[in-house]
C-alpha positions as CSV (number, residue, x, y, z in Angstrom):
1,X,13.9,-20.0,-15.3
2,X,14.6,-18.8,-11.8
3,X,14.6,-20.9,-8.7
4,X,11.9,-20.0,-6.2
5,X,11.6,-20.2,-2.5
6,X,10.3,-23.1,-0.4
7,X,6.7,-22.1,-0.9
8,X,7.1,-22.2,-4.7
9,X,8.6,-25.7,-4.5
10,X,5.8,-26.8,-2.2
11,X,3.1,-25.5,-4.6
12,X,4.8,-27.3,-7.5
13,X,4.7,-30.5,-5.5
14,X,1.3,-30.4,-3.9
15,X,-0.6,-28.5,-6.7
16,X,-2.4,-26.2,-4.2
17,X,-2.0,-22.7,-3.0
18,X,0.3,-21.8,-0.1
19,X,-0.5,-18.7,2.0
20,X,2.1,-16.8,4.1
21,X,1.9,-13.6,6.1
22,X,4.6,-11.2,5.3
23,X,4.3,-8.2,7.6
24,X,1.1,-6.4,6.7
25,X,0.8,-8.4,3.4
26,X,-0.6,-11.8,2.5
27,X,1.6,-13.8,0.0
28,X,-0.4,-16.3,-1.9
29,X,1.6,-18.7,-4.1
30,X,-0.5,-20.6,-6.6
31,X,0.2,-23.4,-9.1
32,X,0.1,-22.5,-12.8
33,X,-0.8,-25.6,-15.0
34,X,-0.2,-26.0,-18.7
35,X,-3.0,-27.0,-21.1
36,X,-2.7,-30.6,-20.0
37,X,-3.1,-29.8,-16.3
38,X,0.6,-30.4,-15.5
39,X,1.9,-27.8,-13.0
40,X,4.6,-25.9,-14.9
41,X,5.1,-22.8,-12.7
42,X,4.1,-21.1,-9.5
43,X,2.9,-17.5,-9.2
44,X,3.4,-15.5,-6.1
45,X,0.8,-12.8,-5.6
46,X,1.3,-10.4,-2.6
47,X,-1.7,-8.4,-1.5
48,X,-1.8,-5.8,1.3
49,X,-4.1,-6.7,4.2
50,X,-6.4,-3.7,4.5
51,X,-8.6,-3.2,7.6
52,X,-11.7,-5.1,7.1
53,X,-10.4,-7.5,4.5
54,X,-10.5,-11.2,5.4
55,X,-7.7,-13.7,4.6
56,X,-10.3,-15.7,2.7
57,X,-11.2,-12.7,0.5
58,X,-7.5,-11.9,-0.2
59,X,-6.7,-15.6,-1.1
60,X,-9.7,-15.7,-3.5
61,X,-8.5,-12.4,-5.1
62,X,-5.0,-13.7,-5.5
63,X,-6.3,-17.0,-7.0
64,X,-8.4,-15.1,-9.5
65,X,-5.3,-13.1,-10.6
66,X,-3.4,-16.4,-10.9
67,X,-6.2,-17.9,-13.0
68,X,-6.0,-14.9,-15.4
69,X,-2.3,-15.5,-15.7
70,X,-2.9,-19.2,-16.3
71,X,-5.3,-18.5,-19.1
72,X,-2.8,-16.2,-20.8
73,X,-0.1,-18.8,-20.5
74,X,-2.3,-21.6,-21.8
75,X,-3.4,-19.5,-24.8
76,X,0.1,-18.4,-25.7
77,X,1.3,-19.8,-29.0
78,X,4.6,-20.9,-27.3
79,X,5.7,-21.5,-23.7
80,X,7.0,-18.2,-22.3
81,X,10.1,-19.9,-20.8
């Protein structure tokens, strides 16, 4: 397991997404819960801010990607770490 940045630790503590602007990108760090709902990881998803894309839309897209990752982790026969 690797140590994350401050936004990863914050997500693990508060259990909610943290959004940061990184140049022309939006970095969305989201909590990843295990089957019991306990936060076991944080996923950082960085998406480019295209002209016409809203922050709300990008956050939603990132959270959908994180949800797919969560489902894969929860359905795994063993914890991947």
